[in-house]
MOPAC internal coordinates of N, CA, C and O (Angstrom, degrees):
PM7 1SCF
backbone

  N    0.0000 0     0.00 0     0.00 0    0    0    0
  C    1.4456 1     0.00 0     0.00 0    1    0    0
  C    1.4864 1   110.06 1     0.00 0    2    1    0
  O    1.2310 1   119.28 1   -65.66 1    3    2    1
  N    1.3352 1   118.99 1   114.34 1    3    2    1
  C    1.4439 1   119.07 1  -175.87 1    5    3    2
  C    1.5298 1   114.40 1   -74.85 1    6    5    3
  O    1.2310 1   118.52 1   157.41 1    7    6    5
  N    1.3187 1   120.42 1   -22.59 1    7    6    5
  C    1.4315 1   123.52 1  -179.06 1    9    7    6
  C    1.5255 1   109.75 1  -122.91 1   10    9    7
  O    1.2310 1   121.26 1   -32.65 1   11   10    9
  N    1.3288 1   115.20 1   147.35 1   11   10    9
  C    1.4590 1   119.70 1   178.36 1   13   11   10
  C    1.5409 1   110.13 1   -69.74 1   14   13   11
  O    1.2310 1   120.40 1   -44.54 1   15   14   13
  N    1.3095 1   116.84 1   135.46 1   15   14   13
  C    1.4200 1   122.45 1  -177.60 1   17   15   14
  C    1.5117 1   113.17 1   -58.87 1   18   17   15
  O    1.2310 1   121.08 1   -49.79 1   19   18   17
  N    1.3497 1   115.54 1   130.21 1   19   18   17
  C    1.4529 1   120.43 1   178.24 1   21   19   18
  C    1.5261 1   115.90 1    95.00 1   22   21   19
  O    1.2310 1   120.61 1   170.14 1   23   22   21
  N    1.3600 1   116.45 1    -9.86 1   23   22   21
  C    1.4724 1   118.21 1   179.64 1   25   23   22
  C    1.5141 1   110.81 1   -80.58 1   26   25   23
  O    1.2310 1   120.35 1   -12.03 1   27   26   25
  N    1.3039 1   116.94 1   167.97 1   27   26   25
  C    1.4573 1   121.49 1   179.05 1   29   27   26
  C    1.5314 1   112.10 1   -63.79 1   30   29   27
  O    1.2310 1   120.84 1   142.08 1   31   30   29
  N    1.3419 1   116.00 1   -37.92 1   31   30   29
  C    1.4622 1   119.24 1   178.22 1   33   31   30
  C    1.5510 1   110.30 1   -64.99 1   34   33   31
  O    1.2310 1   119.79 1   140.20 1   35   34   33
  N    1.3148 1   118.01 1   -39.80 1   35   34   33
  C    1.4598 1   122.07 1   179.29 1   37   35   34
  C    1.5545 1   108.35 1   -64.57 1   38   37   35
  O    1.2310 1   120.43 1   136.44 1   39   38   37
  N    1.3108 1   116.78 1   -43.56 1   39   38   37
  C    1.4779 1   120.65 1  -178.99 1   41   39   38
  C    1.4998 1   111.26 1   -63.89 1   42   41   39
  O    1.2310 1   119.50 1   137.96 1   43   42   41
  N    1.3448 1   118.56 1   -42.04 1   43   42   41
  C    1.4500 1   121.21 1   178.84 1   45   43   42
  C    1.5196 1   110.49 1   -64.18 1   46   45   43
  O    1.2310 1   120.64 1   137.80 1   47   46   45
  N    1.3269 1   116.39 1   -42.20 1   47   46   45
  C    1.4672 1   120.72 1   178.06 1   49   47   46
  C    1.5417 1   110.54 1   -63.89 1   50   49   47
  O    1.2310 1   119.40 1   140.89 1   51   50   49
  N    1.3103 1   118.75 1   -39.11 1   51   50   49
  C    1.4641 1   122.52 1  -179.51 1   53   51   50
  C    1.5476 1   109.70 1   -67.17 1   54   53   51
  O    1.2310 1   119.60 1   139.13 1   55   54   53
  N    1.3354 1   118.36 1   -40.87 1   55   54   53
  C    1.4200 1   119.74 1   179.35 1   57   55   54
  C    1.5122 1   111.82 1   -67.56 1   58   57   55
  O    1.2310 1   119.97 1   145.31 1   59   58   57
  N    1.3367 1   117.66 1   -34.69 1   59   58   57
  C    1.4377 1   121.43 1   177.07 1   61   59   58
  C    1.5275 1   110.26 1   -62.81 1   62   61   59
  O    1.2310 1   120.57 1   140.00 1   63   62   61
  N    1.3112 1   116.52 1   -40.00 1   63   62   61
  C    1.4567 1   120.19 1   179.31 1   65   63   62
  C    1.5109 1   111.28 1   -66.15 1   66   65   63
  O    1.2310 1   119.58 1   140.59 1   67   66   65
  N    1.3044 1   118.41 1   -39.41 1   67   66   65
  C    1.4510 1   122.63 1   179.63 1   69   67   66
  C    1.5398 1   109.38 1   -63.77 1   70   69   67
  O    1.2310 1   119.73 1   140.15 1   71   70   69
  N    1.3161 1   118.12 1   -39.85 1   71   70   69
  C    1.4712 1   122.00 1   177.39 1   73   71   70
  C    1.4952 1   110.77 1   -63.30 1   74   73   71
  O    1.2310 1   119.62 1   132.37 1   75   74   73
  N    1.3257 1   118.33 1   -47.63 1   75   74   73
  C    1.4394 1   120.41 1  -178.68 1   77   75   74
  C    1.5131 1   111.67 1   -65.25 1   78   77   75
  O    1.2310 1   120.19 1   138.52 1   79   78   77
  N    1.3363 1   117.23 1   -41.48 1   79   78   77
  C    1.4630 1   120.36 1   177.93 1   81   79   78
  C    1.5370 1   111.75 1   -62.03 1   82   81   79
  O    1.2310 1   120.01 1   140.13 1   83   82   81
  N    1.3023 1   117.58 1   -39.87 1   83   82   81
  C    1.4779 1   120.29 1   177.90 1   85   83   82
  C    1.5187 1   112.11 1   -69.80 1   86   85   83
  O    1.2310 1   119.98 1   148.03 1   87   86   85
  N    1.3490 1   117.64 1   -31.97 1   87   86   85
  C    1.4482 1   120.74 1   174.41 1   89   87   86
  C    1.5384 1   110.76 1   -64.53 1   90   89   87
  O    1.2310 1   120.76 1   133.88 1   91   90   89
  N    1.3321 1   116.16 1   -46.12 1   91   90   89
  C    1.4355 1   119.17 1   179.44 1   93   91   90
  C    1.5225 1   111.24 1   -66.43 1   94   93   91
  O    1.2310 1   119.00 1   145.46 1   95   94   93
  N    1.3367 1   119.52 1   -34.54 1   95   94   93
  C    1.4454 1   120.80 1   175.96 1   97   95   94
  C    1.4889 1   111.52 1   -67.21 1   98   97   95
  O    1.2310 1   119.46 1   143.52 1   99   98   97
  N    1.3450 1   118.63 1   -36.48 1   99   98   97
  C    1.4445 1   121.72 1   176.29 1  101   99   98
  C    1.5162 1   111.13 1   -64.68 1  102  101   99
  O    1.2310 1   120.58 1   139.70 1  103  102  101
  N    1.3189 1   116.50 1   -40.30 1  103  102  101
  C    1.4835 1   120.09 1   179.87 1  105  103  102
  C    1.5145 1   110.63 1   -69.69 1  106  105  103
  O    1.2310 1   119.36 1   139.68 1  107  106  105
  N    1.3241 1   118.83 1   -40.32 1  107  106  105
  C    1.4374 1   120.66 1  -172.42 1  109  107  106
  C    1.5444 1   114.35 1   -83.02 1  110  109  107
  O    1.2310 1   119.61 1   135.03 1  111  110  109
  N    1.3320 1   118.34 1   -44.97 1  111  110  109
  C    1.4448 1   121.38 1  -173.03 1  113  111  110
  C    1.5177 1   117.31 1  -130.99 1  114  113  111
  O    1.2310 1   119.89 1   137.50 1  115  114  113
  N    1.3185 1   117.81 1   -42.50 1  115  114  113
  C    1.4535 1   119.77 1  -169.12 1  117  115  114
  C    1.5246 1   113.73 1   -68.33 1  118  117  115
  O    1.2310 1   119.70 1   129.83 1  119  118  117
  N    1.3254 1   118.18 1   -50.17 1  119  118  117
  C    1.4801 1   120.72 1  -175.28 1  121  119  118
  C    1.5183 1   111.76 1  -114.61 1  122  121  119
  O    1.2310 1   120.12 1   148.74 1  123  122  121
  N    1.3171 1   117.38 1   -31.26 1  123  122  121
  C    1.4466 1   121.02 1  -178.16 1  125  123  122
  C    1.5141 1   108.73 1  -128.86 1  126  125  123
  O    1.2310 1   120.14 1    -8.37 1  127  126  125
  N    1.3141 1   117.33 1   171.63 1  127  126  125
  C    1.4392 1   120.84 1   177.97 1  129  127  126
  C    1.5381 1   108.56 1  -123.47 1  130  129  127
  O    1.2310 1   122.16 1   -97.95 1  131  130  129
  N    1.3159 1   113.46 1    82.05 1  131  130  129
  C    1.4768 1   118.96 1   176.78 1  133  131  130
  C    1.4960 1   108.03 1  -104.20 1  134  133  131
  O    1.2310 1   120.55 1   -40.86 1  135  134  133
  N    1.3001 1   116.55 1   139.14 1  135  134  133
  C    1.4375 1   121.80 1   176.35 1  137  135  134
  C    1.5184 1   108.53 1  -145.13 1  138  137  135
  O    1.2310 1   121.27 1    -5.13 1  139  138  137
  N    1.2874 1   115.18 1   174.87 1  139  138  137
  C    1.4663 1   120.31 1  -176.89 1  141  139  138
  C    1.5293 1   108.45 1   -60.49 1  142  141  139
  O    1.2310 1   120.33 1   -46.97 1  143  142  141
  N    1.3192 1   116.98 1   133.03 1  143  142  141
  C    1.4266 1   120.51 1   179.31 1  145  143  142
  C    1.5393 1   113.23 1    92.87 1  146  145  143
  O    1.2310 1   120.01 1  -174.16 1  147  146  145
  N    1.3365 1   117.59 1     5.84 1  147  146  145
  C    1.4660 1   119.40 1   179.74 1  149  147  146
  C    1.5019 1   112.90 1   -68.87 1  150  149  147
  O    1.2310 1   120.36 1   148.67 1  151  150  149
  N    1.3184 1   116.91 1   -31.33 1  151  150  149
  C    1.4569 1   121.69 1   178.22 1  153  151  150
  C    1.5101 1   109.81 1   -99.85 1  154  153  151
  O    1.2310 1   120.69 1   -44.64 1  155  154  153
  N    1.2960 1   116.29 1   135.36 1  155  154  153
  C    1.4868 1   121.39 1   173.27 1  157  155  154
  C    1.5088 1   107.68 1  -125.32 1  158  157  155
  O    1.2310 1   120.43 1   -51.98 1  159  158  157
  N    1.3015 1   116.78 1   128.02 1  159  158  157
  C    1.4479 1   119.19 1   179.87 1  161  159  158
  C    1.5101 1   109.24 1   168.14 1  162  161  159
  O    1.2310 1   121.04 1   -11.40 1  163  162  161
  N    1.3101 1   115.62 1   168.60 1  163  162  161
  C    1.4428 1   121.57 1   177.67 1  165  163  162
  C    1.5104 1   109.98 1  -121.88 1  166  165  163
  O    1.2310 1   120.77 1   -45.38 1  167  166  165
  N    1.2955 1   116.14 1   134.62 1  167  166  165
  C    1.4388 1   120.48 1   177.62 1  169  167  166
  C    1.5229 1   113.46 1   102.43 1  170  169  167
  O    1.2310 1   121.62 1   -35.54 1  171  170  169
  N    1.2865 1   114.51 1   144.46 1  171  170  169
  C    1.4626 1   121.04 1  -176.53 1  173  171  170
  C    1.5251 1   112.06 1   -67.29 1  174  173  171
  O    1.2310 1   120.18 1   147.32 1  175  174  173
  N    1.3184 1   117.26 1   -32.68 1  175  174  173
  C    1.4444 1   120.35 1  -179.64 1  177  175  174
  C    1.5458 1   112.12 1   -64.83 1  178  177  175
  O    1.2310 1   120.50 1   141.05 1  179  178  177
  N    1.3158 1   116.66 1   -38.95 1  179  178  177
  C    1.4524 1   118.96 1   179.34 1  181  179  178
  C    1.5358 1   110.66 1   -69.92 1  182  181  179
  O    1.2310 1   120.70 1   140.28 1  183  182  181
  N    1.3096 1   116.27 1   -39.72 1  183  182  181
  C    1.4741 1   118.10 1   176.74 1  185  183  182
  C    1.5310 1   111.68 1   -66.30 1  186  185  183
  O    1.2310 1   120.52 1   142.06 1  187  186  185
  N    1.2893 1   116.60 1   -37.94 1  187  186  185
  C    1.4812 1   120.41 1   178.01 1  189  187  186
  C    1.5314 1   109.26 1   -65.03 1  190  189  187
  O    1.2310 1   119.73 1   137.69 1  191  190  189
  N    1.3132 1   118.12 1   -42.31 1  191  190  189
  C    1.4537 1   120.98 1   178.55 1  193  191  190
  C    1.5016 1   111.26 1   -64.93 1  194  193  191
  O    1.2310 1   119.75 1   134.45 1  195  194  193
  N    1.3106 1   118.08 1   -45.55 1  195  194  193
  C    1.4757 1   120.49 1   179.02 1  197  195  194
  C    1.5190 1   110.33 1   -64.96 1  198  197  195
  O    1.2310 1   119.42 1   140.69 1  199  198  197
  N    1.2966 1   118.71 1   -39.31 1  199  198  197
  C    1.4938 1   121.69 1   176.02 1  201  199  198
  C    1.4866 1   110.86 1   -61.32 1  202  201  199
  O    1.2310 1   120.40 1   135.97 1  203  202  201
  N    1.3263 1   116.85 1   -44.03 1  203  202  201
  C    1.4743 1   120.98 1  -179.89 1  205  203  202
  C    1.5246 1   111.34 1   -61.43 1  206  205  203
  O    1.2310 1   120.05 1   135.74 1  207  206  205
  N    1.3268 1   117.51 1   -44.26 1  207  206  205
  C    1.4726 1   119.77 1   177.32 1  209  207  206
  C    1.5240 1   111.23 1   -64.63 1  210  209  207
  O    1.2310 1   120.19 1   141.71 1  211  210  209
  N    1.2790 1   117.24 1   -38.29 1  211  210  209
  C    1.4802 1   122.14 1  -179.96 1  213  211  210
  C    1.5471 1   109.56 1   -65.06 1  214  213  211
  O    1.2310 1   119.78 1   134.10 1  215  214  213
  N    1.3070 1   118.03 1   -45.90 1  215  214  213
  C    1.4496 1   121.27 1  -179.61 1  217  215  214
  C    1.5506 1   111.41 1   -68.55 1  218  217  215
  O    1.2310 1   120.93 1   146.00 1  219  218  217
  N    1.3335 1   115.83 1   -34.00 1  219  218  217
  C    1.4990 1   118.89 1   174.40 1  221  219  218
  C    1.5157 1   110.54 1   -65.41 1  222  221  219
  O    1.2310 1   120.10 1   138.67 1  223  222  221
  N    1.3198 1   117.42 1   -41.33 1  223  222  221
  C    1.4535 1   120.43 1   177.04 1  225  223  222
  C    1.5301 1   110.47 1   -64.08 1  226  225  223
  O    1.2310 1   120.38 1   140.00 1  227  226  225
  N    1.2985 1   116.89 1   -40.00 1  227  226  225
  C    1.4810 1   120.20 1   177.80 1  229  227  226
  C    1.5358 1   111.19 1   -62.95 1  230  229  227
  O    1.2310 1   120.27 1   139.42 1  231  230  229
  N    1.3324 1   117.08 1   -40.58 1  231  230  229
  C    1.4654 1   120.76 1   178.80 1  233  231  230
  C    1.5438 1   109.72 1   -65.45 1  234  233  231
  O    1.2310 1   119.25 1   142.45 1  235  234  233
  N    1.3209 1   119.04 1   -37.55 1  235  234  233
  C    1.4538 1   120.68 1   176.93 1  237  235  234
  C    1.5291 1   110.76 1   -66.20 1  238  237  235
  O    1.2310 1   120.04 1   139.27 1  239  238  237
  N    1.3007 1   117.52 1   -40.73 1  239  238  237
  C    1.4755 1   119.38 1   176.38 1  241  239  238
  C    1.5224 1   112.33 1   -61.62 1  242  241  239
  O    1.2310 1   120.68 1   139.61 1  243  242  241
  N    1.3141 1   116.31 1   -40.39 1  243  242  241
  C    1.4667 1   120.68 1   179.23 1  245  243  242
  C    1.5324 1   110.58 1   -65.34 1  246  245  243
  O    1.2310 1   120.92 1   136.30 1  247  246  245
  N    1.3469 1   115.85 1   -43.70 1  247  246  245
  C    1.4550 1   119.15 1   178.62 1  249  247  246
  C    1.5428 1   111.39 1   -65.49 1  250  249  247
  O    1.2310 1   120.30 1   140.92 1  251  250  249
  N    1.2877 1   117.02 1   -39.08 1  251  250  249
  C    1.4984 1   120.43 1  -179.83 1  253  251  250
  C    1.5553 1   109.21 1   -66.09 1  254  253  251
  O    1.2310 1   120.25 1   138.14 1  255  254  253
  N    1.3522 1   117.12 1   -41.86 1  255  254  253
  C    1.4534 1   119.85 1   177.89 1  257  255  254
  C    1.5133 1   112.13 1   -62.97 1  258  257  255
  O    1.2310 1   120.26 1   139.43 1  259  258  257
  N    1.3592 1   117.11 1   -40.57 1  259  258  257
  C    1.4362 1   121.53 1   179.36 1  261  259  258
  C    1.5262 1   111.24 1   -64.40 1  262  261  259
  O    1.2310 1   120.77 1   137.09 1  263  262  261
  N    1.3398 1   116.13 1   -42.91 1  263  262  261
  C    1.4506 1   120.50 1   179.63 1  265  263  262
  C    1.5277 1   111.48 1   -67.91 1  266  265  263
  O    1.2310 1   120.26 1   145.02 1  267  266  265
  N    1.3128 1   117.11 1   -34.98 1  267  266  265
  C    1.4713 1   121.62 1   175.60 1  269  267  266
  C    1.5105 1   111.33 1   -63.23 1  270  269  267
  O    1.2310 1   121.00 1   135.51 1  271  270  269
  N    1.3165 1   115.68 1   -44.49 1  271  270  269
  C    1.4715 1   120.05 1  -179.58 1  273  271  270
  C    1.4923 1   111.50 1   -64.01 1  274  273  271
  O    1.2310 1   119.86 1   143.59 1  275  274  273
  N    1.3427 1   117.88 1   -36.41 1  275  274  273
  C    1.4631 1   122.03 1   178.08 1  277  275  274
  C    1.5016 1   112.95 1   -76.75 1  278  277  275
  O    1.2310 1   120.65 1   165.65 1  279  278  277
  N    1.3488 1   116.36 1   -14.35 1  279  278  277
  C    1.4387 1   120.87 1   178.57 1  281  279  278
  C    1.5357 1   114.08 1    83.51 1  282  281  279
  O    1.2310 1   120.83 1  -160.66 1  283  282  281
  N    1.2832 1   116.01 1    19.34 1  283  282  281
  C    1.4845 1   118.03 1   176.52 1  285  283  282
  C    1.5226 1   108.51 1  -138.85 1  286  285  283
  O    1.2310 1   121.64 1   -69.77 1  287  286  285
  N    1.2990 1   114.47 1   110.23 1  287  286  285
  C    1.4834 1   119.82 1   180.00 1  289  287  286
  C    1.5205 1   111.02 1   -83.60 1  290  289  287
  O    1.2310 1   119.19 1   157.18 1  291  290  289
  N    1.3271 1   119.16 1   -22.82 1  291  290  289
  C    1.4504 1   120.67 1   174.55 1  293  291  290
  C    1.4929 1   107.10 1   -85.26 1  294  293  291
  O    1.2310 1   120.17 1   -66.98 1  295  294  293
  N    1.3502 1   117.27 1   113.02 1  295  294  293
  C    1.4578 1   121.99 1  -174.70 1  297  295  294
  C    1.5373 1   111.99 1   -70.76 1  298  297  295
  O    1.2310 1   118.91 1   171.43 1  299  298  297
  N    1.3453 1   119.68 1    -8.57 1  299  298  297
  C    1.4432 1   122.92 1  -179.69 1  301  299  298
  C    1.5211 1   111.27 1   -80.38 1  302  301  299
  O    1.2310 1   120.23 1   162.22 1  303  302  301
  N    1.3330 1   117.16 1   -17.78 1  303  302  301
  C    1.4890 1   120.72 1   178.72 1  305  303  302
  C    1.4907 1   110.85 1   -75.28 1  306  305  303
  O    1.2310 1   121.56 1   -28.54 1  307  306  305
  N    1.2961 1   114.62 1   151.46 1  307  306  305
  C    1.4640 1   119.56 1   175.96 1  309  307  306
  C    1.5428 1   107.42 1  -127.03 1  310  309  307
  O    1.2310 1   120.26 1   -44.15 1  311  310  309
  N    1.3323 1   117.10 1   135.85 1  311  310  309
  C    1.4900 1   118.61 1  -179.89 1  313  311  310
  C    1.4852 1   114.93 1   -67.74 1  314  313  311
  O    1.2310 1   120.10 1   180.00 1  315  314  313

C-alpha cells in the first residue's frame, strides 16, 4: 500500500482508481462492447489512433445520454 489508509493522498488515489474502473466498464459492457481483439493493426500509432476514436465516441455517447436525461438534445438550449 503506497499511502497510509485514510489520508488525503490515499483518498485521491482511491478516487482515481474508481474513475478508471468505471471508464473500463463503460468501454467493455455499459455503453460499448469492446473486448480483446477489437483492434487489429500493427504499430503503436495505429493503436493510439483507434483508441482516440474509441474514446471520442464514448464521450459522445456520454454527452448524448446526459442530454437525453435532461430532456434537451440540442445542446444550445438552456433550461
